[in-house]
Structures are given as structure tokens and as C-alpha cells.
Backbone bond lengths (Angstrom), bond angles and torsions (degrees), N, CA, C in turn:
res aa  C-N    CA-C-N  psi(-1)  N-CA   C-N-CA  omega(-1)  CA-C   N-CA-C  phi
1 X - - - 1.442 - - 1.525 108.76 -
2 X 1.298 116.68 124.77 1.460 122.33 179.67 1.527 109.91 -66.75
3 X 1.313 115.42 152.91 1.458 122.12 -178.94 1.529 108.10 -116.06
4 X 1.311 117.15 133.00 1.460 121.55 175.76 1.522 108.85 -102.62
5 X 1.326 116.29 121.67 1.461 122.27 178.52 1.522 107.73 -129.63
6 X 1.311 116.02 120.10 1.468 122.06 179.89 1.522 112.54 49.53
7 X 1.318 117.28 41.83 1.449 121.75 176.91 1.522 115.71 82.46
8 X 1.328 118.59 -1.14 1.460 122.41 177.89 1.521 109.23 -107.23
9 X 1.324 116.31 145.49 1.459 121.53 179.43 1.524 109.34 -99.18
10 X 1.327 116.06 130.70 1.456 122.21 -179.86 1.518 109.79 -123.54
11 X 1.342 115.48 148.71 1.462 122.08 179.43 1.516 109.58 -120.52
12 X 1.335 115.96 144.40 1.462 120.82 176.41 1.523 109.42 -81.03
13 X 1.317 116.06 167.60 1.465 122.47 -176.36 1.524 112.28 -55.20
14 X 1.317 118.05 -48.17 1.465 121.39 -178.25 1.526 111.37 -61.64
15 X 1.307 116.80 -37.60 1.462 119.95 178.91 1.521 111.09 -67.60
16 X 1.312 116.58 -38.73 1.464 120.75 -178.29 1.521 111.05 -63.67
17 X 1.324 118.68 -50.58 1.459 117.91 -176.42 1.520 112.19 -70.14
18 X 1.326 118.27 -25.94 1.464 120.44 175.14 1.524 111.16 -73.78
19 X 1.310 117.92 -42.39 1.460 121.99 178.97 1.528 110.48 -63.90
20 X 1.327 116.12 -44.87 1.459 120.85 -177.15 1.529 111.50 -74.18
21 X 1.325 117.09 -27.10 1.453 121.04 178.64 1.516 113.72 85.84
22 X 1.335 115.65 34.95 1.462 121.24 177.02 1.520 108.69 -120.15
23 X 1.315 115.98 170.25 1.462 119.30 178.84 1.526 110.32 -82.34
24 X 1.305 114.19 162.37 1.464 120.78 178.10 1.527 110.63 -60.74
25 X 1.326 116.03 -43.25 1.459 119.75 -178.34 1.528 111.97 -64.68
26 X 1.330 117.43 -34.84 1.466 120.35 177.17 1.522 110.31 -64.78
27 X 1.330 117.40 -45.28 1.459 120.27 179.18 1.524 110.61 -60.61
28 X 1.331 117.72 -45.29 1.456 119.74 -179.63 1.524 112.37 -67.31
29 X 1.321 117.26 -33.03 1.470 120.07 174.99 1.522 109.70 -64.80
30 X 1.335 117.86 -44.14 1.460 121.56 178.20 1.521 111.22 -62.70
31 X 1.327 117.03 -38.64 1.463 120.13 177.39 1.526 110.65 -63.41
32 X 1.324 116.28 -43.10 1.462 121.05 -179.79 1.529 111.04 -64.32
33 X 1.330 116.59 -35.94 1.460 121.74 179.54 1.524 112.46 -75.90
34 X 1.334 117.29 -10.71 1.461 121.09 179.38 1.519 113.68 83.43
35 X 1.315 117.84 26.98 1.459 121.54 -178.22 1.525 113.43 -71.04
36 X 1.329 118.19 -15.53 1.456 122.04 -178.29 1.515 109.97 -119.20
37 X 1.331 115.70 141.76 1.456 120.03 -178.67 1.517 113.83 -103.17
38 X 1.315 118.67 -24.06 1.464 119.98 -172.19 1.529 113.34 -100.93
39 X 1.324 117.37 40.84 1.461 121.06 -177.60 1.527 111.02 -98.03
40 X 1.307 118.15 11.09 1.458 120.34 179.09 1.524 111.34 -69.32
41 X 1.327 116.80 -19.81 1.461 121.09 -177.84 1.525 110.45 -77.30
42 X 1.311 115.55 128.08 1.461 120.97 177.32 1.521 109.16 -135.22
43 X 1.330 115.89 155.09 1.462 119.13 177.15 1.527 109.63 -88.09
44 X 1.304 116.75 -173.23 1.473 120.97 -175.06 1.522 112.89 -65.00
45 X 1.333 117.71 -19.27 1.464 121.81 178.64 1.527 111.97 -91.84
46 X 1.321 117.51 -4.47 1.451 121.06 -178.91 1.523 112.96 90.16
47 X 1.326 117.74 8.70 1.464 121.20 179.42 1.518 109.73 -79.66
48 X 1.324 116.68 144.88 1.463 121.56 179.93 1.526 110.53 -67.09
49 X 1.325 114.49 144.88 1.458 121.65 174.08 1.514 108.45 -125.98
50 X 1.320 116.55 135.72 1.463 122.49 -177.77 1.513 110.28 -115.20
51 X 1.332 116.12 145.16 1.459 120.68 176.43 1.510 110.16 -90.86
């Protein structure tokens, strides 16, 4: 379920890899390699949020 914060829509990690159609391990490998720039956003639990 997408999250709306201050008018912007954010997606959690599980939603992103399901929407994109890749595996969880591929997404985490890409994150480790620095393929994404906008991962500074986190929710109250410290989970990554993507725009």
C-alpha cells in the first residue's frame, strides 16, 4: 500500500520490487551498488521509501 506524505506518494521496498517485476535480492543488490539516489526517505521504522 502506497503512503502519502505531504502530497507525495511513497512505496515500500516490497511494493517496488513487485511493481517493477524483479526479485527482492536484485533490488537489494542495486541498492548496495548505489543505483538509486532517492532512498534517503525512511518511515518511522527506518524502512526505505521510494518515490
